[in-house]
N, C-alpha and C positions, 0 to 999 in steps of 0.2 A: 764600674760596679758589675759583678758577675750576674748573668741572667739567672732568674729562678726558673723561667719557662723557655724552652726551645721548641719552635714549630718547624718541622722539616717538611718541605713540599717538593716532591719530584716533579720536574716539568719537561715536557717534550712538545714542541710546536704549540705553545699556549698563547700566542699573541692575541687571539680573539677574546680570551677570558681574563687576561692579566689586569686590564683596567678595572673590571668588576671585582675581581678577587682583592686587589689592593684597596679599592674604595670601601669594601665591606669588612675586610679582615683588620685593617689598621685601626679603625676606631674601636673595634671590640677589644683588641689587645691593649690599646692605650687606656681603655676604661678599666682594665684589671688593676691598674695602679701598682704594678710590680715589674721589676726588670725582666725584659724578655728579648729574645732574638728570633728572627725568622731566617731560616736557611733555605734559600731557593736553589735547588740542585738542578741545573740545566743539563739534561741528558742528551746533549748533542743536537739541539734544535737546529732546524734548517730554515726557520722563518725568522721573524724579528724579535723573538723571545729574548735573546741575549741583550739586544740593544735596549729593549724596554726595561729589562731588569736593571741595567746600569743606570738608566734615567731615574727610575724609582729610588735606587740606592743613594743617589745624590741628596735627596730630601728626606730619606728615611734611614737614619743611622743604625737602627736595629736590624735592617735587612742586610744579610750576608749572601752574596752570590757566589756559587761554586759552579764552574763549567766543566763538565766531563768532556774529554776530547772527542769521543764518538758515542753514539747511542749504545749504551750498555744494558739497557732495560730498566724497568721500573724498580725491581728489587735491588739492583746495583746502585741506583740513584738513592734509594732510601738508606741502604747500608752506608754509603758515603756520607750522607747527612747525619746519620746516627753517630758515626765515628767522629764527626766534627762538632757535634752539639755540646755546648758548655753548660746548659741549664741543669738544674736539679731534677726537673720534670721535662720529659720529651714527648711531644705529640707529633704524629704524622698526619698530614692532610693531603687530599687530592685537590687540584686546582679547578674544580668543577662548579664553584660558586653556588653552592647550595646552603650558604649561611643565611638563615632567615633574617630579614631586616628587623632591626631593633632587638635582636637576640643578645642576651648577655649570659655567658656561661655561669651556671650556679656553682661551679667548682672553685670560684674565686675565694670564698671563705675557707674552704678546705686547704687550698694552696697557701693562703696567708697564714693559716694556723700551723702549717708545717715549717715555717721559717725558723 
């Protein structure tokens, strides 16, 4: 099934925030009850970000990991993600983990109404 929503997240050396990002973002997206994908664009990370992303991908089929060969910058990573996004709606996020606990986006009804 094609995703209705694509989330594009540029990443560079994000090993410290990835566990929190996944723990908070995944339940919110699953609660939307619509097909989605998360595109994690690794912008040439030098830490364990690529390894962690591959681990999460094993148990999270909606997670797509794209690895840029070298650090090309934030905007290049976003552009790569936007070019690969398959959703009808595309959102970009930063991996800074400022998703309030218990938050449920109110755009859910609007997205569902657009199907």
